[in-house]
C-alpha positions in Angstrom: -3.1 28.9 -13.7 0.0 26.9 -14.5 2.6 26.5 -11.8 6.2 27.2 -12.5 8.2 24.0 -13.1 10.4 23.1 -10.2 14.1 23.6 -10.9 15.2 20.1 -10.0 17.9 17.9 -11.6 17.3 14.2 -11.7 20.1 12.3 -10.0 20.5 8.7 -11.0 22.9 6.6 -9.0 23.8 3.0 -9.3 23.3 1.2 -6.0 23.0 -2.4 -4.9 20.0 -3.3 -2.8 21.0 -6.7 -1.6 17.8 -7.4 0.3 15.5 -7.4 -2.8 15.7 -10.2 -5.4 13.8 -9.9 -8.6 11.1 -12.3 -7.3 8.6 -11.3 -4.6 6.0 -13.3 -2.7 2.7 -11.7 -2.0 0.0 -13.1 0.4 -3.3 -12.8 -1.5 -6.5 -12.2 0.5 -4.4 -11.7 3.5 -6.3 -11.9 6.8 -9.4 -13.4 5.1 -10.3 -16.8 6.4 -10.8 -18.5 3.0 -12.0 -22.1 3.1 -12.4 -22.8 -0.6 -11.4 -21.2 -3.9 -11.2 -21.8 -7.7 -8.1 -21.5 -9.7 -8.2 -21.0 -13.5 -5.7 -20.2 -16.2 -6.3 -17.1 -18.3 -3.1 -17.1 -20.3 -0.4 -19.6 -20.8 -0.3 -23.0 -19.1 0.3 -24.2 -15.6 1.6 -27.4 -14.0 -0.1 -28.3 -10.8 2.1 -30.0 -8.2 0.8 -31.5 -4.9 3.3 -32.2 -2.1 6.0 -31.4 -4.7 4.8 -34.0 -7.2 3.2 -33.1 -10.5 -0.4 -34.2 -10.7 -2.1 -32.2 -13.5 -1.7 -29.7 -16.4 -3.9 -26.6 -16.1 -4.6 -25.3 -19.6 -6.3 -22.1 -20.6 -10.0 -22.3 -19.6 -9.4 -25.1 -17.0 -10.8 -24.6 -13.5 -9.6 -26.4 -10.4 -11.5 -26.3 -7.1 -9.5 -26.3 -3.9 -11.1 -26.8 -0.5 -9.8 -27.1 3.1 -10.3 -30.5 4.6 -9.0 -30.2 8.2 -5.3 -29.5 7.9 -5.1 -30.5 4.2 -6.4 -29.5 0.8 -8.8 -31.4 -1.4 -8.4 -30.7 -5.2 -10.7 -31.5 -8.1 -11.7 -30.2 -11.6 -14.8 -30.8 -13.5 -13.8 -34.3 -14.4 -12.1 -35.9 -11.5 -10.8 -35.6 -7.9 -7.0 -35.6 -7.5 -6.9 -36.3 -3.8 -6.0 -34.6 -0.5 -2.6 -32.9 0.0 -0.8 -30.6 2.4 0.4 -28.1 -0.2 -0.2 -27.1 -3.9 1.9 -25.3 -6.4 0.8 -23.8 -9.7 3.8 -23.1 -11.9 3.6 -21.4 -15.2 5.4 -23.0 -18.1 4.5 -20.8 -21.1 6.2 -17.5 -22.0 3.3 -15.5 -20.4 1.2 -17.0 -17.6 -1.8 -15.3 -16.0 -4.1 -17.0 -13.6 -7.3 -16.0 -11.8 -8.4 -17.1 -8.3 -11.9 -16.7 -6.9 -12.6 -17.4 -3.3 -16.0 -19.2 -3.0 -16.1 -19.7 0.8 -16.5 -16.9 1.7 -17.3 -15.4 -1.7 -14.9 -12.6 -2.5 -14.0 -10.7 -5.7 -11.7 -12.6 -8.0 -8.1 -11.5 -8.5 -5.9 -12.0 -11.6 -2.1 -12.1 -11.4 1.1 -13.3 -13.1 3.4 -16.3 -12.7 3.2 -18.8 -9.8 0.9 -19.6 -7.0 1.2 -21.8 -3.9 -1.6 -22.9 -1.5 -1.3 -24.4 1.9 -3.1 -24.3 5.3 -2.3 -21.8 8.0 -4.5 -21.1 11.0 -7.4 -23.2 9.7 -7.7 -21.3 6.4 -6.1 -21.2 3.0 -2.8 -19.4 2.7 -2.4 -18.2 -0.9 1.0 -17.0 -1.9 1.6 -15.4 -5.3 5.2 -15.6 -6.5 6.0 -13.1 -9.3 8.5 -10.6 -10.6 8.7 -7.4 -8.6 8.1 -5.3 -11.8 5.1 -7.4 -12.6 3.7 -6.8 -9.1 4.0 -3.0 -9.3 1.3 -2.0 -11.9 -1.4 -3.7 -9.9 -0.2 -1.9 -6.7 -0.1 1.4 -8.6 -3.6 0.9 -9.8 -4.9 -0.2 -6.4 -3.3 2.7 -4.6 -3.7 5.4 -7.3 -6.8 4.5 -9.2 -7.1 4.1 -13.0 -7.8 7.7 -14.2 -4.7 9.6 -13.3 -2.0 10.9 -15.6 1.3 9.2 -16.6 3.6 11.4 -14.5 1.6 10.7 -11.4 1.8 6.9 -12.2 5.5 7.2 -12.6 5.8 8.9 -9.2 3.6 6.3 -7.6 5.6 3.5 -9.2 8.8 4.7 -7.7 7.2 5.1 -4.3 5.6 1.6 -4.5 8.9 0.0 -5.7 10.8 1.8 -2.9 8.2 0.5 -0.3 8.6 -3.0 -1.6 12.4 -2.8 -1.4 12.4 -1.2 2.1 9.9 -3.7 3.5 10.9 -6.8 1.6 11.2 -8.9 4.8 8.2 -7.5 6.6 6.4 -10.9 6.6 9.5 -13.1 6.2 8.7 -15.0 9.4 5.4 -16.0 7.8 6.9 -17.3 4.6 6.2 -14.4 2.3 7.4 -10.8 1.7 4.3 -8.5 1.6 0.6 -8.9 2.0 -2.0 -7.4 -0.4 -3.7 -5.2 2.2 -3.1 -1.7 3.7 -0.7 -3.2 6.2 1.7 -3.3 3.3 0.4 -2.0 -0.1 -3.0 -2.7 -1.6 -2.7 -5.2 -4.4 -6.0 -6.2 -6.1 -4.2 -8.3 -8.7 -3.0 -7.6 -12.2 -3.7 -4.1 -13.5 -6.4 -4.2 -16.3 -7.9 -0.7 -16.3 -5.2 1.5 -17.8 -2.3 0.5 -20.0 -0.6 3.8 -19.1 0.2 2.3 -15.7 2.3 -0.4 -17.4 4.1 2.2 -19.5 4.8 4.4 -16.4 6.1 1.5 -14.4 8.3 0.3 -17.3 9.8 3.8 -17.8 10.9 4.0 -14.2 12.1 0.4 -14.0 14.3 -0.3 -11.0 14.1 3.4 -9.8 13.8 3.9 -6.0 14.1 6.8 -3.6 17.2 6.8 -1.4 18.4 9.0 1.4 21.8 10.7 1.5 23.4 7.5 2.7 22.1 5.6 -0.3 19.5 3.7 1.8 15.9 3.2 0.5 13.7 5.7 2.3 10.5 4.9 4.2 8.3 5.6 1.1 5.2 7.0 2.9 2.2 8.2 1.0 -1.4 9.1 1.8 -4.6 10.3 0.1 -4.6 14.0 1.1 -2.4 16.1 3.4 -4.9 18.8 4.0 -2.5 21.5 2.7 0.4 20.6 4.9 2.4 17.3 5.0 3.5 16.0 8.4 6.7 15.4 10.3 7.7 11.9 11.0 8.3 12.6 14.7 4.7 13.8 15.1 3.1 10.7 13.7 5.6 8.0 14.4 7.8 9.3 17.3 10.8 9.0 15.0 12.6 11.9 13.2 13.4 11.3 9.5 14.9 14.2 7.6 13.2 13.3 4.4 9.8 13.4 5.9 9.5 17.0 6.9 6.5 19.4 6.6 5.7 20.8 3.1 3.1 23.4 2.4 1.0 21.9 -0.4 -1.2 24.1 -2.5 -1.9 21.4 -5.0 -4.5 19.5 -3.0 -6.5 22.6 -1.9 -9.4 21.9 -4.2 -9.5 18.1 -3.8 -12.3 16.1 -2.2 -10.6 15.3 1.1 -9.0 18.7 1.8 -11.4 19.5 4.6 -13.8 17.6 6.8 -15.9 18.1 9.9 -17.2 15.8 12.6 -19.7 17.0 15.2 -20.3 15.3 18.5 -22.1 16.4 21.7 -20.1 18.2 24.4 -21.1 15.4 26.8 -19.7 12.8 24.4 -16.5 14.8 24.1 -16.0 15.3 27.9 -16.8 11.6 28.6 -14.2 10.6 26.0 -11.6 12.9 27.6 -12.4 11.5 31.1 -12.0 7.9 29.8 -8.6 8.9 28.6 -7.6 10.5 31.9 -7.6 14.0 30.6 -9.6 16.8 32.2 -9.3 19.5 29.5 -12.5 21.0 28.4 -13.9 23.1 25.6 -12.0 24.9 22.9 -8.5 23.3 22.9 -7.2 24.6 19.6 -8.1 27.8 17.8 -6.1 27.1 14.6 -4.0 24.3 13.2 -4.0 25.5 9.6 -0.3 26.4 9.6 1.0 23.7 11.9 0.4 20.1 12.7 0.3 19.3 16.4 1.2 16.1 18.2 -0.8 16.4 21.4 -4.2 17.6 22.4 -2.5 19.6 25.1 0.9 20.7 23.7 2.1 22.2 26.9 1.5 19.2 29.1 2.0 16.6 26.3 -1.4 15.0 26.9 -3.3 12.7 24.5 -1.7 12.3 21.1 -3.9 13.4 18.2 -3.1 10.1 16.4 -4.8 8.3 19.3 -7.8 10.5 19.1 -8.0 9.9 15.3 -8.0 6.1 15.9 -10.5 6.2 18.8 -13.0 8.5 17.0 -12.3 7.1 13.5 -11.3 10.5 12.1 -9.9 10.9 8.6 -6.6 12.4 9.9 -4.8 13.7 13.0 -4.6 17.2 11.5 -7.6 18.9 13.2 -8.7 21.4 15.8 -11.5 21.3 18.2 -14.1 24.0 19.1 -17.4 24.2 21.0 -20.5 25.7 19.6 -24.1 25.6 21.1 -23.4 22.6 23.2 -21.7 20.7 20.5 -18.0 19.9 19.8 -16.8 20.5 16.2 -13.8 18.6 15.1 -12.6 20.5 12.1 -10.0 18.6 10.1 -7.9 18.6 7.0 -6.7 15.8 4.8 -7.1 12.0 4.7 -4.4 9.7 6.1 -1.3 10.1 8.2 -0.1 13.0 6.1 3.5 11.9 5.7 5.4 11.9 2.4 3.6 12.0 -0.9 0.1 13.4 -1.0 -1.6 11.5 -3.7 -4.3 14.0 -4.6 -1.7 16.8 -4.6 0.6 14.7 -6.8 -2.2 14.0 -9.2 -2.8 17.8 -9.5 0.9 18.4 -10.0 0.9 16.0 -12.9 -2.2 17.7 -14.4 -0.6 21.1 -14.4 2.6 19.8 -16.0 5.1 18.7 -13.4 7.2 15.7 -14.0 7.4 12.7 -11.7 10.8 13.8 -10.6 9.4 17.2 -9.7 6.6 15.5 -7.7 8.9 13.2 -5.7 11.3 16.0 -4.9 8.5 18.3 -3.8 7.2 15.9 -1.2 10.5 14.3 0.0 13.4 16.3 1.3 17.1 15.4 0.8 16.6 12.4 -1.3 17.6 11.2 -4.7 16.4 8.7 -7.3 18.7 5.7 -7.6 18.6 2.6 -9.8 18.7 -0.5 -7.8 20.5 -3.6 -9.0 19.3 -7.1 -8.1 21.4 -9.1 -5.7 19.5 -11.9 -4.0 20.5 -13.2 -0.6 20.4 -16.8 0.5 16.9 -17.7 1.5 15.2 -14.8 -0.4 13.9 -16.9 -3.2 11.5 -19.7 -2.2 
């Protein structure tokens, strides 16, 4: 069955987003206590500077080992040691520069990325900051968040969402000396996209496009794996009302992998949990949540937020109901993630049946428009 195309007009507006320069700084392997790594040039050529003084040229195929020595960094290649320094900068000097870094202590998967890299010591481990163009950053994020086997219209929608997120959260880690991290605290970034060239085409075709609200401000570009058939309301998940994050009935994710789930625990475990949380409710608390997302376990008395239960019991979502059967408690849930904004599995299905990326975005977000940002850096934005 092919769904009828949504009757939506693309609205393009020129706006200035002054908080987002063209360059962005990403903390790589954020939260990992890396003690040693290897840097190598894959494309182009790099100049290596230590304490702001050039010490070497890193040509294609070259490998440099960097190791923490107390509060400083020791650097050597296969031929010589360059000394011990407080900071390192790898700056690309060719028209196209791509590097690879490979943590060796601990051993972690390598990442490839574009442009420049700086390394310093923070909290007794290596702080690795990738400095690159925002549009170069996006394909890797789209691939990390959306996989490598989706269709172009989905990738376009995800690119607009990822770009909007970066614009909205540009100063999230400003106090730490960078803009975004590469983990789920911000957006996943596993490095340069290598798996699907369509991701680059999709990102390029939506260049500079972001979602804005009626006031022209970038929206909180929320997205998640699966909404379970119904997206959420911001006030239910975040205690904050946002008009563009309102419930949407979503038939497109009905046949996807994360649509439904069940967790079974003993009645005693459930009652012990409730007692620890200071709640004396027992047994069958919800009969049906298919048509509505609730905020509390006990709506009438506003007791125990479902988001809290989700975190405590490591559930896939806070969209669930609870019933008892033969001495066991069945937590029957729907979806994967917070359920706000774009449902990725639903969006992929929309792309498969023929909807455009504009259709997809306007389906999941209310009272928004697509705008074209212009670059206007503020003092202190660029390193």
